[in-house]
N, C-alpha and C positions, 0 to 999 in steps of 0.2 A: 504493500499498499503506500502511496505517495506521503512523502512527508508534509503535514499541513505547515504553512507558511508561519503560523504563530508559534509552532515549536507546541503544540497542543495549549499552550496558554491562551484563555477565553478570555472576548471581550466583553463587556456588557452590554456596547449597541456598536451596528454596522450600518452606517449610511453608506448607502447605493447611489450613484449616480449612475442611472440606467440609460440613458439616452444613446450611449455606443453599442451597448449589447441590441439596442432595437433596429439600432442602423444597421448591424452586420448581419443578424437574422435576415431584415427585410432584403439584405442583399442576395440573399441564396432564393432565386427564383423559381428555383424547381420544388420547394417546398408547400406541401398543402399549408394552410392556414392553420390547421389542427394541428401539424406537426412545427411549426412555426412558434406556436402556443407554447410545446412541449419544450422546445428551445430555449424558449425566455424562460421557464419553470427551473429547466435543468439550471439554466444559467444564475440563476436567483440561491438556487440550492448550494450550486458549487462554492460560489461566495461564502453563505454559510457555514457550512461545513469547512472552508479554508482558515474563515476567521473564528472561527467555535465562539461566534455569537449568540450572547442570550435574545438578542432585539433585532431585528433586521429591519430599518427604512429603507422604504426605496423612492426615489424621486424622479423626475422624469419630464419630458416638455411637454409645457400648458400652451395657453391661449397670450398672444400677447406678450411684448418684453419692451420691459422700459428704455432700453438701451437706441432703440430708434427713434424715442424722442429725444435724445441727445447727439444723435448722429443717425441722418439717414441713410447713409450709405454703410452703414455697419453691416458686414456681413452680406455685402452686396454680391461679390464675385459668386453666391452661394444662391441669391436669391434670381430667379429667371425676371424679367423685364415685365413689367405690369402687360396683362393682356397677350402677353407671349404665351403659345402652348406649352405645357410643364414637358422638358424633355424626358423624364422619365416617369410616366406616369404610372406604371406597375407600384415601383419602388413609394413614391408616395401614396400609393392607395396600401400599399401592405404595412408600410410605418405607421399609416393612420389605424390601421385594425391593429396592430402589436399597441400604440399607445390607447385606443380601447379597453383593449383586452386587462393591461397593465393597471387603468384605473378602475376598473370593476372588482381588480383584488383589492384595490384597497391602496394600490399604491398612488405617491403623491404627485397631484397635478402643479407643476410650477407654472402658476400663472403669471404674468406681466413683469416675469424673471424667467432665467434659466435653472436647471436643474443643477448647476456647479453650486449657483448661488444658496439654494436651499441645503444642501448638502453643507457648505460652509458655515450659514447660520446655525446649524443643525448639532454641528464641533464647536462654535463660539460655545454655545449654550451647554453644551458639555464639559468644555472647558470651565467655566465658570461655576459649574455645580460640582466639578472635582470628580466626573465622572469617566470612566473607561471607555474608548472609542477608537474603532479604526474608519476610516473613510477610502471605500473600496472602488476605484474609477481607471482613468486612463489618460486621465487631461489634465499638462501640463499646469494650467491656469492654478490647477487646484490645490498645488505644491506650494502655493503661498501662503496657506492654510498651517498653523500648526498643530501638532496629533501624527498620529497613526497612518498611514496609508496603506494601501494594499491596490496594487497593481495585477489585474484579473487576466489580464491577457500574459505577463510575464511572470504572475503566481511570485512575487516578490511583494514581499514586506518590508517597510523602511519607514524612521522616522525624522519627520522636521520639527527641528526646534524653531523657536518664535523669530531668531537672526537668522537662519538662512531660510524661513520662510518671507520675512522682512525683504532681503537681497535678494529674493528671485522675482520680487514685487519690484523693486528699483531696477533690475535688469531689464522687465517689460515694458517697464514705462520709457525706457530707452530709444528698444526696439521695435516695440508697438507687435502687431501681430499681424502679419499678411494672409493670414490665413481666413481669417475673419475681419479685412480691410481695414482694420486698426492702424490707423497713420503714426510709425514712430519716428524717429531722427533718419534723415536720409543718410545712405553708407554706413550706418549701424546695426552691425551683426552681432551673433554672440560674442566672437571674441573680443571686438572691442568694446561692447558695452563690459565685457568682463576686466577689460583693461583699464576702461573709465574709474570702474570701483574698487581697482587693486589696492589695497592698501589702505582704502577708507574706514574710518571707523563707522561702525553699524547705525550710530548716531548721526552722522555726517553724511548718510548717503544720500539722504531726503536732496541736501544742500548741491550735493554733487549732482544731481540730477537735474534741477535746476539750475545749476548752470550750463550745464551740454544743452539743455532746450535757451537757455538765453543766448547763448553763441548761435546756435542754429537760426534762432527766430528771434530778432532783438525784439520787433516791432509788437509783437501778438504772442509770445512764448508761452505766459502764462495759462490764457485761453484756451491754446493749443493743447500745453502738458494736461490740461484739466480732462479735456476731453478723449483724450487717449487714456489717461490712469483711470477716469469712471468707466469706461469700455469695458478696459480687463481687470480693475478690482473686484472679486469674490466679496457679496456681502455678507455682512456679520451678524446685522441684526433685520427684523421685517420691516423694520421705519424705511432701511435703507434703499428702497423702491425709487429713486429718484437720483437726480444730480450734486453729486457731493462736491464739496470745497475741498483741498490738498489741507489749508490751512486748518479747517476745521477737525478734520481726520483724521490727518500723519502728525502732523506736529505734536513733539514731545511726545509720539506714543513708544518712544524705543530711546 
């Protein structure tokens, strides 16, 4: 039997970002809907088994997303043009069917936000309550969240402390995210972003990020940076589904 990533030590709570599971299963166009549902059930069971979790909470895509109010072109590369035909209607249909099935199981419908926001909020609530938890996902964005993480594709368990999570967030504030059409600094990829933060104390990283944006956009750096950060930042409370300011949210946090 394969060794559980947790080493058999149980977590009280496991928070699952299931969007990628839904997508991967929906891509298997040869599956019947009944079989696709069973694949989803098995994937959740495998995560529960691997993390030895007492309670599993699952979040997935809902209706709407506050980020489109912050930037209309958010995820524009993924969205078809308005009134344009769906390039893959079968995939869209199957994802919808699997989402509806997951909702029927009581899995959380992440309306006006994203599933990764919801698991991040659950994680923050568990941190505040001193509860033992793990987040199951494959999304690099969630790596800015403090706590245990389980990559269910690679079957790897790892821990992100507060300083590492802060560092990863700052790296993304420099780079943006081309996959989601989030504009970072032109010409700044992973290596250059890491170099900019080399030997910078954690408490000074936000200042270093702001200075880099000032250099690239001296006229409107603050506005551009806050749009980038708002699109990247995983929310930590239920009141956060709106545009936030860096001064209010980040200053003096580390």
